[in-house]
C-alpha positions as CSV (number, residue, x, y, z in Angstrom):
1,X,-79.8,31.3,-10.6
2,X,-79.1,28.4,-8.3
3,X,-78.6,28.8,-4.6
4,X,-76.2,27.0,-2.2
5,X,-75.3,26.9,1.4
6,X,-71.5,26.9,2.2
7,X,-70.3,26.2,5.7
8,X,-67.6,24.9,8.0
9,X,-68.9,21.6,9.4
10,X,-67.3,21.0,12.8
11,X,-67.8,18.9,15.9
12,X,-69.5,21.9,17.6
13,X,-72.2,22.6,15.0
14,X,-75.1,20.9,13.4
15,X,-74.5,17.3,12.3
16,X,-73.7,16.7,8.6
17,X,-76.8,14.6,7.8
18,X,-79.2,16.9,9.6
19,X,-77.6,19.9,7.9
20,X,-78.0,18.3,4.4
21,X,-81.6,17.3,5.0
22,X,-82.4,20.9,6.2
23,X,-80.7,22.5,3.2
24,X,-82.5,20.2,0.7
25,X,-85.9,20.6,2.5
26,X,-85.6,24.4,2.1
27,X,-85.1,24.3,-1.6
28,X,-81.4,25.0,-1.8
29,X,-79.6,23.4,-4.7
30,X,-76.2,22.6,-3.2
31,X,-74.2,22.1,0.0
32,X,-70.6,23.3,-0.1
33,X,-68.1,22.4,2.7
34,X,-64.6,23.5,3.5
35,X,-61.4,21.8,4.4
36,X,-58.3,22.2,6.6
37,X,-56.1,19.4,7.7
38,X,-55.0,21.2,10.8
39,X,-54.2,24.7,12.1
40,X,-50.6,25.4,13.0
41,X,-50.0,27.0,16.4
42,X,-47.6,29.5,14.9
43,X,-48.4,31.3,11.6
44,X,-45.9,32.3,9.0
45,X,-48.2,35.1,7.8
46,X,-51.8,36.0,8.9
47,X,-54.4,35.5,6.1
48,X,-54.8,38.8,4.3
49,X,-53.9,40.7,7.5
50,X,-56.9,39.3,9.2
51,X,-55.0,37.6,12.0
52,X,-55.8,34.2,13.5
53,X,-58.7,32.4,11.7
54,X,-62.0,31.8,13.5
55,X,-62.6,28.8,15.7
56,X,-64.3,26.9,12.9
57,X,-61.0,26.7,11.0
58,X,-59.5,24.7,13.8
59,X,-62.3,22.1,14.0
60,X,-63.4,21.2,10.5
61,X,-64.5,17.7,9.8
62,X,-63.1,15.8,6.8
63,X,-65.1,17.0,3.8
64,X,-65.5,13.6,2.2
65,X,-66.9,12.1,5.4
66,X,-69.3,15.1,5.7
67,X,-70.5,14.8,2.1
68,X,-70.8,11.0,2.3
69,X,-73.2,11.5,5.2
70,X,-75.0,14.2,3.3
71,X,-75.3,12.0,0.2
72,X,-76.9,9.2,2.3
73,X,-79.4,11.5,3.8
74,X,-80.6,13.3,0.6
75,X,-81.8,12.6,-2.9
76,X,-81.2,15.6,-5.1
77,X,-78.9,17.9,-3.3
78,X,-75.7,18.7,-5.2
79,X,-72.6,18.2,-3.0
80,X,-69.4,20.2,-3.3
81,X,-66.0,20.8,-1.7
82,X,-65.3,24.5,-1.3
83,X,-62.4,23.9,-1.4
84,X,-60.1,20.9,-0.7
85,X,-56.5,22.0,-0.5
86,X,-55.4,19.8,-3.3
87,X,-51.6,20.4,-3.1
88,X,-51.6,19.1,0.5
89,X,-53.3,15.9,-0.6
90,X,-52.0,12.7,-2.3
91,X,-53.4,12.7,-5.8
92,X,-54.1,8.9,-5.9
93,X,-56.0,8.8,-2.7
94,X,-57.9,11.9,-3.7
95,X,-58.9,10.3,-7.0
96,X,-60.2,7.3,-5.1
97,X,-62.2,9.4,-2.6
98,X,-63.8,11.6,-5.3
99,X,-64.8,8.6,-7.5
100,X,-66.1,6.8,-4.4
101,X,-68.2,9.7,-3.3
102,X,-69.6,10.4,-6.7
103,X,-70.7,6.7,-6.8
104,X,-72.3,6.9,-3.4
105,X,-74.0,10.2,-4.3
106,X,-75.1,8.8,-7.7
107,X,-73.4,11.6,-9.7
108,X,-74.2,14.6,-7.4
109,X,-70.7,15.6,-6.6
110,X,-68.6,18.6,-7.7
111,X,-64.9,19.0,-6.7
112,X,-63.8,22.4,-5.6
113,X,-60.0,22.8,-5.4
114,X,-57.7,25.5,-4.2
115,X,-54.0,26.0,-3.6
116,X,-54.4,27.1,0.0
117,X,-53.3,30.3,1.9
118,X,-51.7,29.1,5.1
119,X,-48.1,28.5,4.4
120,X,-47.3,26.8,7.7
121,X,-50.1,24.4,7.1
122,X,-48.9,23.4,3.6
123,X,-45.3,23.1,4.8
124,X,-46.4,20.7,7.4
125,X,-47.9,18.6,4.6
126,X,-44.6,18.7,2.7
127,X,-45.7,21.3,0.2
128,X,-43.5,24.2,-1.0
129,X,-45.6,27.3,-1.1
130,X,-43.7,28.6,-4.1
131,X,-44.7,25.6,-6.3
132,X,-48.1,24.8,-4.9
133,X,-49.9,26.3,-8.0
134,X,-47.8,24.2,-10.4
135,X,-48.4,21.1,-8.3
136,X,-52.2,21.7,-8.3
137,X,-52.4,22.2,-12.0
138,X,-50.5,18.9,-12.5
139,X,-52.7,17.2,-9.9
140,X,-55.9,18.2,-11.7
141,X,-54.5,16.9,-15.0
142,X,-53.5,13.7,-13.3
143,X,-57.0,13.3,-11.7
144,X,-58.6,13.5,-15.1
145,X,-56.3,10.8,-16.5
146,X,-57.1,8.5,-13.5
147,X,-60.8,9.0,-13.9
148,X,-61.1,8.6,-17.6
149,X,-58.4,5.9,-18.4
150,X,-58.4,2.3,-17.5
151,X,-54.7,2.5,-17.4
152,X,-53.5,5.9,-16.3
153,X,-50.1,7.5,-16.0
154,X,-48.7,11.0,-15.5
155,X,-45.3,12.5,-15.8
156,X,-45.0,16.1,-14.7
157,X,-42.6,18.3,-12.9
158,X,-44.0,17.4,-9.5
159,X,-46.6,14.7,-10.0
160,X,-45.2,11.6,-11.5
161,X,-46.4,8.0,-11.6
162,X,-46.1,5.0,-13.8
163,X,-49.1,3.2,-15.4
164,X,-51.7,2.3,-12.8
165,X,-55.2,0.9,-12.4
166,X,-57.7,2.8,-10.2
167,X,-61.3,2.0,-9.7
168,X,-64.1,2.9,-9.2
169,X,-64.5,5.4,-11.9
170,X,-66.8,8.4,-11.2
171,X,-70.5,8.1,-12.2
172,X,-70.3,11.4,-14.1
173,X,-68.7,11.4,-17.5
174,X,-66.0,12.3,-18.2
175,X,-65.6,13.1,-14.5
176,X,-67.2,15.3,-11.8
177,X,-66.9,19.0,-12.6
178,X,-63.7,20.6,-11.2
179,X,-64.2,24.1,-9.8
180,X,-61.1,26.1,-9.3
181,X,-61.2,28.5,-6.3
182,X,-59.5,31.8,-6.0
183,X,-59.6,35.3,-7.5
184,X,-56.0,36.0,-8.4
185,X,-54.6,36.2,-11.9
186,X,-52.9,32.9,-11.4
187,X,-56.1,31.2,-10.3
188,X,-58.0,32.6,-13.3
189,X,-55.3,31.3,-15.7
190,X,-55.5,27.9,-13.9
191,X,-59.3,28.0,-14.3
192,X,-58.9,28.7,-18.0
193,X,-56.5,25.9,-18.5
194,X,-57.9,23.0,-16.4
195,X,-61.2,24.1,-14.7
196,X,-64.8,23.3,-15.5
197,X,-66.2,25.9,-13.1
198,X,-65.0,28.8,-10.9
199,X,-65.6,29.0,-7.2
200,X,-65.2,32.7,-7.0
201,X,-64.3,34.4,-3.7
202,X,-66.5,37.2,-2.4
203,X,-66.2,40.1,-4.8
204,X,-68.3,42.8,-6.5
205,X,-70.5,41.9,-9.4
206,X,-68.5,44.1,-11.7
207,X,-65.3,42.2,-11.0
208,X,-67.1,38.9,-11.7
209,X,-68.5,40.3,-15.0
210,X,-65.0,41.4,-16.0
211,X,-63.6,37.9,-15.2
212,X,-66.3,36.2,-17.1
213,X,-65.6,38.4,-20.2
214,X,-61.9,37.6,-19.9
215,X,-62.7,33.9,-19.8
216,X,-64.9,34.2,-22.8
217,X,-62.2,36.1,-24.7
218,X,-59.9,33.2,-23.9
219,X,-62.2,30.6,-25.2
220,X,-63.8,29.6,-21.9
221,X,-67.3,31.1,-22.2
222,X,-68.5,27.7,-20.9
223,X,-67.3,28.2,-17.4
224,X,-69.9,27.9,-14.6
225,X,-69.6,30.3,-11.7
226,X,-70.4,29.7,-8.1
227,X,-69.9,32.7,-5.9
228,X,-68.7,31.8,-2.4
229,X,-70.1,33.8,0.6
230,X,-72.5,35.7,-1.6
231,X,-74.1,38.8,-0.1
232,X,-77.5,37.8,1.1
233,X,-79.7,40.7,-0.1
234,X,-82.1,40.9,-3.1
235,X,-80.3,43.7,-4.9
236,X,-77.0,41.8,-4.8
237,X,-78.6,38.7,-6.1
238,X,-79.9,40.5,-9.1
239,X,-76.5,42.0,-9.8
240,X,-74.8,38.6,-9.5
241,X,-77.2,37.1,-12.0
242,X,-76.6,40.0,-14.4
243,X,-72.8,39.5,-14.0
244,X,-73.1,35.8,-15.1
245,X,-73.1,34.1,-11.7
246,X,-74.8,30.7,-12.0
247,X,-75.0,29.9,-8.3
248,X,-74.8,32.1,-5.2
249,X,-73.6,30.3,-2.1
250,X,-74.6,31.9,1.2
251,X,-72.1,31.3,4.1
252,X,-73.9,29.6,7.0
253,X,-72.0,30.3,10.3
254,X,-71.1,27.2,12.3
255,X,-73.8,27.0,15.0
256,X,-75.8,24.4,17.0
257,X,-78.7,22.8,15.1
258,X,-81.6,25.0,16.1
259,X,-79.6,28.2,15.4
260,X,-78.6,26.7,12.0
261,X,-82.2,25.9,11.1
262,X,-83.4,29.4,11.9
263,X,-80.7,30.9,9.8
264,X,-81.5,28.6,6.9
265,X,-85.1,29.6,7.2
266,X,-84.1,33.3,7.0
267,X,-82.0,32.7,3.9
268,X,-84.7,30.7,2.2
269,X,-87.2,33.4,2.9
270,X,-84.9,36.1,1.6
271,X,-84.4,34.3,-1.7
272,X,-88.1,33.7,-2.1
273,X,-88.9,37.4,-1.3
274,X,-86.4,38.5,-3.9
275,X,-88.2,36.8,-6.6
276,X,-84.9,35.3,-7.9
277,X,-85.6,31.7,-7.0
């Protein structure tokens, strides 16, 4: 089992470079950071009935800036977005950012993508909530073309561009692993069709095991699973491992540096005590 730290990096918490160094020093394998372009003042629909998101949702730094700082400050730490809201992004600029970060990080980057949940946010970005899933699937296919072909083109229902050149290419071949986020049936089908890994939302180990079996039955037994916001207790870690989770990502609250360091110490001690490290 690998272990990761997932967090919202904001202007009010620990700095990206200090966070990355602290995560690596404590033996964690990965740092996963979130994304929101903005938070609308008015919401079309509260997320899962939970009401207004927490303060950290309003103040997230750009994930590629955060992970570039993290890459420069570390040597072995795996770096991941968890997730970027791909339908809200331009596919050509995203291809450039991912390839550039993978180059700076010397092949340590994984791309986590999701369709998003805040309908007002995506509408502000010109995205139709109804077709965001179709758009993201096409974007993932287009990204792969851009990263693997000297001359790339793509013609889909929503994503459409004539032959282009785009460099740099990523260090990793054929491209950085693409982790699809979400636990819906649509997300799992998208994972089966275009994903390299699954960034699973918080869920019981039994549900993860069932999803892994479904993927295997559909020819995708190769999918790697990272569990976002994993329960931080020894019993749960054992259950996750038995269910086929490859990496458990603990959610680090957004806090000042000293508070963040103390919480990282606690999480590292918990993993060590569990004997699962």
